[in-house]
C-alpha positions as CSV (number, residue, x, y, z in Angstrom):
1,X,-1.4,1.7,-25.4
2,X,2.2,0.6,-26.0
3,X,2.8,2.8,-29.0
4,X,5.5,5.4,-28.7
5,X,4.2,8.8,-27.6
6,X,0.9,7.6,-26.2
7,X,-0.1,9.9,-23.3
8,X,-1.2,8.4,-20.0
9,X,-2.2,10.0,-16.8
10,X,-1.0,8.3,-13.6
11,X,-3.0,9.1,-10.5
12,X,-1.7,7.7,-7.2
13,X,-3.5,7.6,-3.9
14,X,-1.5,9.6,-1.4
15,X,-0.4,6.9,1.0
16,X,3.2,5.6,1.0
17,X,2.1,1.9,0.6
18,X,0.1,3.0,-2.5
19,X,2.5,5.5,-4.0
20,X,5.6,3.4,-3.9
21,X,4.4,0.6,-6.2
22,X,2.6,2.8,-8.7
23,X,5.7,5.0,-8.9
24,X,7.8,1.9,-9.4
25,X,5.4,1.0,-12.3
26,X,5.6,4.5,-13.7
27,X,9.4,4.3,-13.5
28,X,9.2,1.2,-15.8
29,X,6.6,2.7,-18.1
30,X,8.8,5.8,-18.6
31,X,11.4,3.6,-20.3
32,X,9.0,2.5,-23.1
33,X,8.5,5.9,-24.8
34,X,5.1,6.7,-23.3
35,X,4.2,10.3,-22.5
36,X,3.4,10.4,-18.8
37,X,1.8,12.9,-16.6
38,X,1.5,12.2,-12.8
39,X,-1.2,13.9,-10.8
40,X,-0.3,14.9,-7.3
41,X,-1.3,17.2,-4.6
42,X,1.2,19.8,-3.4
43,X,2.4,17.9,-0.3
44,X,3.2,14.9,-2.3
45,X,5.2,16.7,-5.0
46,X,8.6,16.2,-3.2
47,X,8.0,12.5,-3.4
48,X,8.3,12.7,-7.1
49,X,11.7,14.3,-7.2
50,X,13.7,11.0,-7.6
51,X,11.6,9.7,-10.5
52,X,11.5,13.2,-12.2
53,X,15.2,13.4,-11.9
54,X,15.6,10.0,-13.5
55,X,12.9,10.7,-16.2
56,X,12.8,14.4,-16.9
57,X,10.2,13.8,-19.7
58,X,7.6,13.0,-17.1
59,X,5.2,15.9,-16.5
60,X,3.3,16.7,-13.3
61,X,-0.2,17.9,-12.8
62,X,-0.4,19.5,-9.3
63,X,-3.9,20.1,-8.0
64,X,-4.7,21.4,-4.5
65,X,-6.0,18.8,-2.0
66,X,-9.7,19.6,-1.5
67,X,-10.6,20.5,2.1
68,X,-12.6,18.0,4.1
69,X,-14.4,18.7,7.4
70,X,-13.1,15.5,9.0
71,X,-9.5,15.9,8.0
72,X,-7.3,18.1,10.2
73,X,-5.8,21.0,8.3
74,X,-2.3,20.2,7.1
75,X,-2.8,16.4,7.4
76,X,-4.1,15.7,4.0
77,X,-1.7,12.8,3.3
78,X,-2.8,9.3,4.3
79,X,0.7,8.6,5.7
80,X,0.1,11.3,8.3
81,X,-3.3,9.9,9.4
82,X,-4.6,6.7,11.1
83,X,-6.3,4.2,8.8
84,X,-9.8,5.2,9.8
85,X,-9.3,8.5,7.9
86,X,-9.0,6.6,4.5
87,X,-12.7,7.1,3.5
88,X,-12.4,10.8,4.2
89,X,-9.3,11.1,2.0
90,X,-11.0,9.1,-0.8
91,X,-14.1,11.4,-0.6
92,X,-12.0,14.6,-0.6
93,X,-10.0,13.4,-3.7
94,X,-13.3,12.9,-5.4
95,X,-13.7,16.7,-5.5
96,X,-10.9,16.8,-8.0
97,X,-13.3,15.5,-10.7
98,X,-14.2,18.9,-12.1
99,X,-10.6,20.4,-12.0
100,X,-9.3,17.2,-13.7
101,X,-12.1,17.3,-16.3
102,X,-11.2,21.0,-17.0
103,X,-7.6,20.1,-17.4
104,X,-8.4,17.3,-19.9
105,X,-10.6,19.7,-21.9
106,X,-8.0,22.4,-22.1
107,X,-4.9,20.2,-22.7
108,X,-3.6,20.4,-26.3
109,X,-2.7,16.6,-26.2
110,X,-4.8,15.0,-23.4
111,X,-4.1,11.5,-22.2
112,X,-5.8,8.6,-23.9
113,X,-5.8,6.5,-20.7
114,X,-5.8,6.8,-17.0
115,X,-4.0,4.5,-14.6
116,X,-5.3,5.3,-11.1
117,X,-5.3,3.7,-7.7
118,X,-8.1,1.3,-6.7
119,X,-9.2,3.9,-4.1
120,X,-9.9,6.4,-6.9
121,X,-12.9,4.6,-8.5
122,X,-14.5,7.9,-9.5
123,X,-11.9,8.3,-12.2
124,X,-13.8,5.5,-14.1
125,X,-16.8,7.9,-14.5
126,X,-14.4,10.6,-15.8
127,X,-12.9,8.1,-18.3
128,X,-16.3,7.1,-19.6
129,X,-17.2,10.8,-20.1
130,X,-14.0,11.4,-22.0
131,X,-14.3,8.1,-23.9
132,X,-10.9,6.9,-22.8
133,X,-9.7,3.8,-21.0
134,X,-9.2,3.7,-17.2
135,X,-7.0,1.0,-15.8
136,X,-7.1,0.2,-12.1
137,X,-3.8,-0.1,-10.3
138,X,-4.0,-2.4,-7.3
139,X,-1.3,-2.1,-4.6
140,X,-3.0,-5.2,-3.0
141,X,-2.6,-8.7,-4.2
142,X,-5.1,-10.6,-6.4
143,X,-6.5,-12.7,-3.5
144,X,-7.1,-9.6,-1.4
145,X,-8.8,-7.8,-4.3
146,X,-10.9,-10.9,-5.0
147,X,-12.2,-10.6,-1.5
148,X,-12.8,-6.9,-1.7
149,X,-14.6,-7.1,-5.1
150,X,-16.7,-10.0,-3.8
151,X,-17.9,-7.8,-0.8
152,X,-18.9,-4.9,-3.0
153,X,-20.4,-7.1,-5.8
154,X,-22.3,-9.6,-3.7
155,X,-23.0,-7.4,-0.7
156,X,-23.2,-10.2,1.9
157,X,-25.7,-9.6,4.7
158,X,-24.2,-9.5,8.2
159,X,-25.5,-8.7,11.6
160,X,-22.5,-6.5,12.7
161,X,-21.3,-9.2,15.1
162,X,-17.5,-9.0,14.9
163,X,-17.2,-12.7,15.2
164,X,-19.7,-13.6,12.5
165,X,-18.0,-15.6,9.8
166,X,-18.1,-14.4,6.2
167,X,-17.7,-17.2,3.7
168,X,-16.2,-16.4,0.2
169,X,-17.3,-19.6,-1.5
170,X,-16.8,-18.3,-5.0
171,X,-13.1,-17.5,-4.5
172,X,-10.5,-20.3,-4.8
173,X,-9.8,-22.1,-1.5
174,X,-13.0,-20.6,-0.1
175,X,-11.4,-18.1,2.4
176,X,-13.4,-17.4,5.5
177,X,-12.9,-14.4,7.8
178,X,-14.7,-13.1,10.9
179,X,-16.4,-9.8,10.2
180,X,-13.8,-7.9,12.3
181,X,-11.1,-9.0,9.7
182,X,-12.9,-7.9,6.5
183,X,-12.7,-4.4,4.9
184,X,-13.4,-1.7,7.5
185,X,-14.9,0.3,4.7
186,X,-17.5,-2.4,4.1
187,X,-18.2,-2.6,7.8
188,X,-18.9,1.1,7.8
189,X,-21.3,0.6,4.9
190,X,-23.3,-2.1,6.7
191,X,-23.4,0.1,9.8
192,X,-25.2,2.7,7.7
193,X,-22.5,5.3,7.3
194,X,-23.7,7.6,4.5
195,X,-20.2,8.3,3.3
196,X,-19.9,4.6,2.4
197,X,-22.3,5.1,-0.6
198,X,-19.4,7.0,-2.2
199,X,-17.0,4.2,-1.3
200,X,-19.4,1.5,-2.7
201,X,-19.7,3.4,-6.0
202,X,-16.0,3.7,-6.3
203,X,-15.3,0.0,-5.9
204,X,-18.1,-0.9,-8.2
205,X,-16.7,1.5,-10.7
206,X,-13.3,-0.3,-10.3
207,X,-15.0,-3.5,-11.2
208,X,-16.4,-1.9,-14.4
209,X,-13.0,-0.4,-15.5
210,X,-11.3,-1.4,-18.7
211,X,-8.4,-3.2,-17.1
212,X,-6.6,-4.1,-13.9
213,X,-2.9,-4.1,-13.1
214,X,-1.5,-5.9,-10.0
215,X,1.8,-5.6,-8.2
216,X,2.0,-9.4,-8.1
217,X,3.2,-12.3,-10.2
218,X,1.6,-15.4,-11.7
219,X,3.7,-17.9,-9.7
220,X,2.3,-16.5,-6.5
221,X,-1.3,-15.8,-7.3
222,X,-2.2,-17.7,-10.5
223,X,-5.5,-19.0,-9.3
224,X,-6.7,-15.6,-8.0
225,X,-5.7,-13.8,-11.2
226,X,-7.6,-16.4,-13.2
227,X,-10.6,-16.0,-10.9
228,X,-10.7,-12.3,-11.5
229,X,-10.5,-12.7,-15.2
230,X,-13.5,-15.0,-15.0
231,X,-15.4,-12.7,-12.6
232,X,-14.7,-9.6,-14.6
233,X,-15.4,-11.3,-17.9
234,X,-12.2,-10.2,-19.7
235,X,-8.5,-11.0,-19.9
236,X,-7.3,-7.5,-19.2
237,X,-5.9,-8.5,-15.8
238,X,-2.1,-8.2,-15.6
239,X,0.4,-9.1,-12.9
240,X,3.4,-6.9,-13.5
241,X,5.3,-7.4,-10.2
242,X,7.2,-7.6,-8.0
243,X,7.6,-3.9,-8.6
244,X,10.9,-3.4,-6.8
245,X,14.0,-1.3,-7.4
246,X,17.2,-3.3,-8.5
247,X,18.7,-5.2,-5.7
248,X,21.7,-3.6,-3.9
249,X,21.4,-0.5,-6.1
250,X,21.3,2.3,-3.6
251,X,20.9,5.2,-6.0
252,X,17.9,3.6,-7.8
253,X,16.5,2.4,-4.5
254,X,16.2,6.1,-3.6
255,X,13.3,6.3,-6.2
256,X,11.3,4.8,-3.3
257,X,11.6,7.9,-1.4
258,X,11.1,8.7,2.3
259,X,12.7,10.8,5.0
260,X,14.7,8.9,7.5
261,X,16.6,9.9,10.7
262,X,19.1,7.0,10.3
263,X,21.3,6.8,7.2
264,X,21.3,3.8,4.9
265,X,25.0,3.5,5.8
266,X,24.3,3.5,9.5
267,X,21.8,0.7,9.2
268,X,24.1,-1.3,6.9
269,X,27.0,-0.8,9.3
270,X,25.0,-2.2,12.2
271,X,24.0,-5.2,10.1
272,X,27.6,-5.8,8.9
273,X,28.6,-6.4,12.5
274,X,26.0,-9.2,12.9
275,X,26.2,-12.9,12.0
276,X,24.4,-14.3,9.0
277,X,20.6,-14.8,9.6
278,X,20.8,-13.6,13.2
279,X,18.8,-10.3,13.0
280,X,15.0,-10.0,13.2
281,X,13.7,-7.0,11.2
282,X,10.4,-5.6,12.6
283,X,8.2,-3.2,10.8
284,X,4.5,-2.5,10.7
285,X,4.4,-0.3,7.7
286,X,3.9,3.4,7.1
287,X,0.5,3.8,8.8
288,X,0.2,1.4,11.7
289,X,1.1,2.9,15.1
290,X,1.1,0.3,17.9
291,X,-0.8,0.8,21.1
292,X,1.3,1.3,24.2
293,X,0.3,-2.2,25.4
294,X,1.5,-3.7,22.1
295,X,4.7,-1.8,22.4
296,X,5.2,-3.1,25.9
297,X,4.6,-6.7,24.9
298,X,6.9,-6.6,21.8
299,X,9.6,-4.8,23.7
300,X,9.4,-7.3,26.5
301,X,9.8,-10.2,24.0
302,X,12.8,-8.6,22.4
303,X,14.4,-7.8,25.7
304,X,14.0,-11.4,27.0
305,X,15.0,-13.1,23.8
306,X,18.5,-11.7,23.6
307,X,18.3,-11.5,19.8
308,X,19.7,-8.8,17.5
309,X,17.0,-6.8,15.9
310,X,16.1,-3.7,13.9
311,X,12.8,-2.2,14.9
312,X,11.4,0.4,12.6
313,X,8.4,2.2,14.1
314,X,6.0,4.9,13.2
315,X,5.5,7.5,15.9
316,X,2.1,9.0,16.6
317,X,1.0,12.1,14.6
318,X,-1.2,14.7,16.1
319,X,-4.2,12.8,14.7
320,X,-3.5,10.0,17.1
321,X,-4.2,9.9,20.8
322,X,-0.6,10.5,21.8
323,X,-1.1,9.1,25.3
324,X,-2.3,5.7,24.1
325,X,0.0,5.0,21.2
326,X,3.6,4.5,20.2
327,X,5.4,4.9,23.5
328,X,8.6,2.9,23.9
329,X,8.8,1.5,27.5
330,X,11.1,3.4,29.8
331,X,14.6,2.0,29.9
332,X,14.1,-0.4,27.0
333,X,16.5,1.3,24.6
334,X,19.3,1.3,27.1
335,X,18.7,-2.4,27.9
336,X,19.3,-3.4,24.2
337,X,22.2,-1.1,23.3
338,X,24.5,-3.0,20.9
339,X,22.1,-5.6,19.8
340,X,19.0,-3.6,18.9
341,X,18.6,-0.7,16.5
342,X,15.4,1.4,16.8
343,X,14.6,3.6,13.7
344,X,11.8,6.2,14.0
345,X,10.5,6.8,10.5
346,X,11.2,5.5,7.0
347,X,14.0,3.0,6.3
348,X,15.3,1.4,3.1
349,X,13.4,-1.9,3.7
350,X,14.5,-3.5,0.4
351,X,18.2,-3.0,1.3
352,X,17.7,-4.3,4.9
353,X,15.8,-7.4,3.8
354,X,18.5,-8.3,1.2
355,X,21.3,-8.1,3.8
356,X,22.9,-11.5,4.8
357,X,22.3,-10.8,8.5
358,X,18.5,-10.7,8.3
359,X,17.0,-14.0,9.5
360,X,13.4,-13.2,10.0
361,X,10.9,-10.4,9.3
362,X,8.1,-9.6,11.7
363,X,5.6,-7.9,9.5
364,X,2.1,-6.4,9.5
365,X,1.6,-8.2,6.1
366,X,1.1,-5.2,4.0
367,X,1.4,-6.3,0.4
368,X,4.6,-4.3,-0.4
369,X,6.3,-5.8,2.6
370,X,5.2,-9.4,1.7
371,X,6.6,-9.0,-1.8
372,X,9.8,-7.6,-0.5
373,X,10.2,-10.4,2.0
374,X,9.5,-13.0,-0.7
375,X,12.0,-11.6,-3.1
376,X,14.6,-11.4,-0.4
377,X,13.9,-15.0,0.7
378,X,13.4,-14.0,4.3
379,X,11.0,-16.0,6.6
380,X,8.1,-13.9,7.8
381,X,6.3,-13.8,11.0
382,X,2.7,-12.5,10.3
383,X,1.1,-10.0,12.6
384,X,-1.8,-8.5,10.5
385,X,-3.4,-5.3,11.8
386,X,-6.1,-4.4,9.3
387,X,-7.2,-3.6,5.7
388,X,-6.0,-6.4,3.4
389,X,-3.4,-7.7,5.8
390,X,-5.5,-10.6,7.2
391,X,-6.1,-11.8,3.6
392,X,-2.4,-11.5,2.8
393,X,-1.5,-13.5,6.0
394,X,-4.1,-16.2,5.0
395,X,-2.5,-16.4,1.6
396,X,1.0,-17.0,3.1
397,X,0.1,-19.3,6.0
398,X,-3.1,-21.2,5.0
399,X,-3.0,-21.3,1.2
400,X,0.7,-21.3,0.3
401,X,1.6,-22.8,3.7
402,X,4.8,-20.9,4.0
403,X,5.3,-21.5,7.7
């Protein structure tokens, strides 16, 4: 696949935490002489402008997002929706099978390989039909994917008690989680949700794919990478991370796109006024919206502590219950003027974490955030919320003992 001119199709899942690392990977692949086509839906096309400007040889395949009865019109991107919409988005994207097959058949020089997100397992069936290779891209770490694959391969029996412990005895260090902390998609399956048959098929297709690429690195997850090679029965498991833009390089950092109401310069100016290692950076990722109670407790702690901080928060979309989520307590912003900066929307997290003033990172333990915190050398406070975040927190705190 490394030969000059080889054509590959890159197919991201439309959530910021998934798109950022696969586009960072694509950015690197584009320097090797590969012919690359990126498949996107229309609302995500603007996110490709930086990488297309840097690598004009990259082509795009824009296919309409298929309608789904459970997805509100105009909110077909995962970044606009709560996490419980993920299975619906996965199912909707599965409807692109036929349009994509037709594109392959009509293309004068079709790709010889597909690199697609772990949430797009159905592309393995397409690759088999076309007799080409499909490589899974995992935006999660190797430990987290070991847990996910174990669920869908071994199908542990549970009684739907949120506190029932699930033991993963085949995985190194034998991680154990209460049911409420394992994959919500697996919990939907054991609850009898018919949509979950599609999800199960997708993950089992991932397991059968030709290869697997991680945004991780050997020094961090060696035992879990080796475990997956053993479980999958082949060595086509690659850790190619951390997939990050060059440090302190603002123009290249813009490849990791996102709209922001606060300029990079404004954030940096605030940090420049602070002492070394004195600022707590707080961010719960691109999808998590805190409940009002969580907002109140966090704001109270920040107010009483007297610390300097940057709090990046995602505000509710119309898919959330606007009354119950994301409300900053009345008077809080006035009480922290001068020592607290609140950013509503996307921020350049890599640049913030690399600033000398940052002393700690309160994180939801999304994998991208963990890698960015590790590379920056910033101590992390773990507050996992869902998905793979409990596994990631376990890796940091219990396995690596980075406390």
